[in-house]
C-alpha positions as CSV (number, residue, x, y, z in Angstrom):
1,M,5.4,-26.9,9.8
2,L,9.0,-26.4,10.6
3,R,10.1,-25.5,7.0
4,E,13.1,-23.3,6.6
5,G,14.1,-23.7,10.2
6,V,16.9,-24.9,12.4
7,I,16.5,-27.6,15.0
8,M,19.3,-27.4,17.5
9,D,20.6,-30.2,19.8
10,V,20.8,-29.1,23.4
11,V,21.8,-30.8,26.7
12,N,20.3,-28.4,29.2
13,A,17.6,-25.8,29.7
14,E,20.1,-22.9,29.4
15,Q,21.2,-24.0,25.9
16,A,17.5,-24.4,24.9
17,R,16.8,-20.9,26.1
18,I,19.8,-19.5,24.1
19,T,18.6,-21.5,21.1
20,E,15.1,-20.2,21.2
21,E,16.3,-16.6,21.6
22,S,18.5,-17.1,18.5
23,G,15.4,-18.1,16.5
24,A,15.5,-21.9,16.2
25,V,12.2,-23.6,15.4
26,A,12.7,-26.6,17.8
27,V,15.3,-28.2,20.1
28,M,16.4,-31.8,20.4
29,A,17.0,-32.7,24.1
30,L,20.1,-34.9,24.5
31,E,21.7,-36.4,27.6
32,C,25.1,-35.2,26.4
33,V,26.9,-34.0,23.3
34,T,26.8,-36.7,20.6
35,A,30.4,-36.2,19.6
36,D,31.4,-37.0,23.1
37,I,29.3,-40.2,23.1
38,R,30.9,-41.3,19.8
39,A,34.4,-40.4,21.0
40,E,33.9,-42.7,24.0
41,G,32.5,-45.5,21.8
42,G,29.0,-45.2,23.3
43,V,25.5,-45.0,22.0
44,A,22.9,-42.2,22.5
45,R,20.0,-43.2,24.7
46,M,16.7,-41.6,25.5
47,S,17.0,-38.4,27.5
48,D,15.8,-38.4,31.0
49,P,12.2,-37.3,31.1
50,G,13.2,-34.8,33.9
51,L,15.5,-33.1,31.5
52,I,12.8,-32.8,28.9
53,K,10.4,-31.3,31.4
54,E,13.0,-28.8,32.5
55,I,13.7,-27.7,28.9
56,K,9.9,-27.4,28.2
57,K,9.6,-25.0,31.2
58,V,12.0,-22.5,29.6
59,V,11.0,-22.5,25.9
60,T,7.9,-22.2,23.9
61,I,9.3,-23.9,20.7
62,P,8.8,-27.7,20.3
63,V,11.1,-29.9,22.3
64,M,12.0,-33.3,20.8
65,A,13.7,-36.2,22.3
66,K,14.9,-39.5,20.9
67,A,13.1,-42.7,21.9
68,R,14.7,-46.1,21.8
69,I,13.3,-49.6,21.5
70,G,11.1,-50.2,24.5
71,H,10.3,-46.6,25.1
72,F,7.8,-46.0,22.4
73,S,4.7,-46.1,24.6
74,I,5.9,-43.3,26.9
75,C,7.1,-41.1,24.0
76,A,4.2,-41.4,21.5
77,P,3.2,-37.9,20.4
78,L,-0.5,-38.7,20.7
79,E,-1.7,-35.3,19.7
80,L,0.3,-35.6,16.5
81,V,-1.1,-39.1,15.8
82,K,-4.6,-37.7,16.1
83,V,-3.8,-34.8,13.7
84,T,-2.3,-37.2,11.2
85,K,-5.4,-39.4,11.4
86,Q,-7.6,-36.3,10.8
87,L,-5.5,-35.2,7.8
88,E,-5.5,-38.7,6.4
89,H,-1.9,-38.3,5.3
90,L,1.5,-37.9,6.9
91,P,3.3,-34.7,5.9
92,V,7.1,-35.3,5.5
93,I,9.8,-32.7,5.8
94,D,13.5,-33.2,5.0
95,F,16.1,-31.8,7.5
96,A,19.8,-32.1,6.8
97,A,21.8,-33.4,9.8
98,R,25.5,-33.9,10.8
99,G,28.2,-31.6,9.8
100,V,26.2,-28.4,9.5
101,A,28.6,-25.9,11.3
102,T,28.8,-22.8,9.1
103,P,26.4,-20.5,7.2
104,A,27.8,-22.0,4.0
105,D,26.9,-25.5,5.1
106,A,23.3,-24.5,5.9
107,T,23.0,-22.5,2.7
108,L,24.1,-25.5,0.6
109,M,21.6,-27.8,2.3
110,M,18.8,-25.4,1.7
111,Q,19.8,-24.9,-1.9
112,M,19.8,-28.6,-2.4
113,G,16.1,-28.7,-1.4
114,C,16.1,-29.4,2.4
115,D,13.4,-27.9,4.5
116,G,15.8,-27.1,7.3
117,V,18.9,-28.2,9.1
118,F,19.8,-29.9,12.4
119,V,22.7,-28.3,14.2
120,G,24.5,-30.5,16.7
121,S,25.2,-29.6,20.3
122,D,28.9,-29.3,19.5
123,I,28.0,-25.7,18.6
124,F,28.0,-25.0,22.3
125,K,31.8,-25.8,22.4
126,S,32.5,-22.8,20.1
127,A,33.7,-19.5,21.7
128,V,30.4,-17.7,20.8
129,P,27.6,-20.3,20.4
130,A,24.7,-17.9,20.4
131,A,26.3,-15.8,17.6
132,R,27.1,-18.9,15.6
133,E,23.5,-20.1,16.0
134,R,22.2,-16.7,14.8
135,V,24.3,-16.7,11.6
136,I,23.3,-20.3,10.8
137,L,19.6,-19.4,11.3
138,K,20.1,-16.3,9.1
139,A,21.7,-18.5,6.4
140,V,18.7,-20.9,6.5
141,T,16.3,-18.0,6.2
142,H,18.2,-16.1,3.4
143,Y,19.9,-19.0,1.6
144,N,19.3,-17.5,-1.8
145,D,20.8,-14.1,-1.0
146,S,24.5,-14.3,-1.5
147,Q,25.1,-10.8,-0.1
148,I,23.6,-11.8,3.3
149,I,25.4,-15.2,3.3
150,A,28.7,-13.4,2.7
151,E,28.0,-10.9,5.4
152,V,27.1,-13.4,8.1
153,S,30.1,-15.6,7.2
154,C,32.6,-13.0,8.3
155,N,34.3,-13.0,11.7
156,L,32.8,-16.1,13.1
157,G,35.7,-16.8,15.4
158,D,36.9,-20.3,16.1
159,S,35.5,-23.3,14.3
160,M,33.1,-25.7,16.0
161,A,35.0,-28.7,17.4
162,G,34.9,-31.7,15.0
163,L,35.9,-35.3,15.0
164,N,39.6,-36.0,14.6
165,L,39.6,-38.7,11.9
166,S,43.2,-39.6,12.7
167,D,42.0,-41.0,16.0
168,K,39.9,-43.7,14.2
């Protein structure tokens, strides 16, 4: 299972490689940064299968992708369906998503009972994305150790880019 892990949104194989090296448990392959899609008034669509294959070549962690209506037959995780049938139940994990940008955010979600967190691809817009990934991963792993959380929260540099609510 992916408990106490971080799943990172990525838009290319290089970001996926950095994410795996930082210790994430999985990646979500996206066509582009979701904040950019929202800013342009668009909607996220299924990633190109070529992008997914490219990412799978460079990482050993699970690669996920969104499937939209009409795409279910080509995206069905058949091996997982078989395992679920054998188990005779569907295990459910709870990951927090949207707005997780700091070790404090990740810590709070874990202390509230989440099994892990999703971190958006906006992290790659920060000055030091790999370092920011590592500290969020450390916060998820050590969420009950305030000493570690305080240490990893220092000197993070610039914040991740966010939405400007005054533009709405």
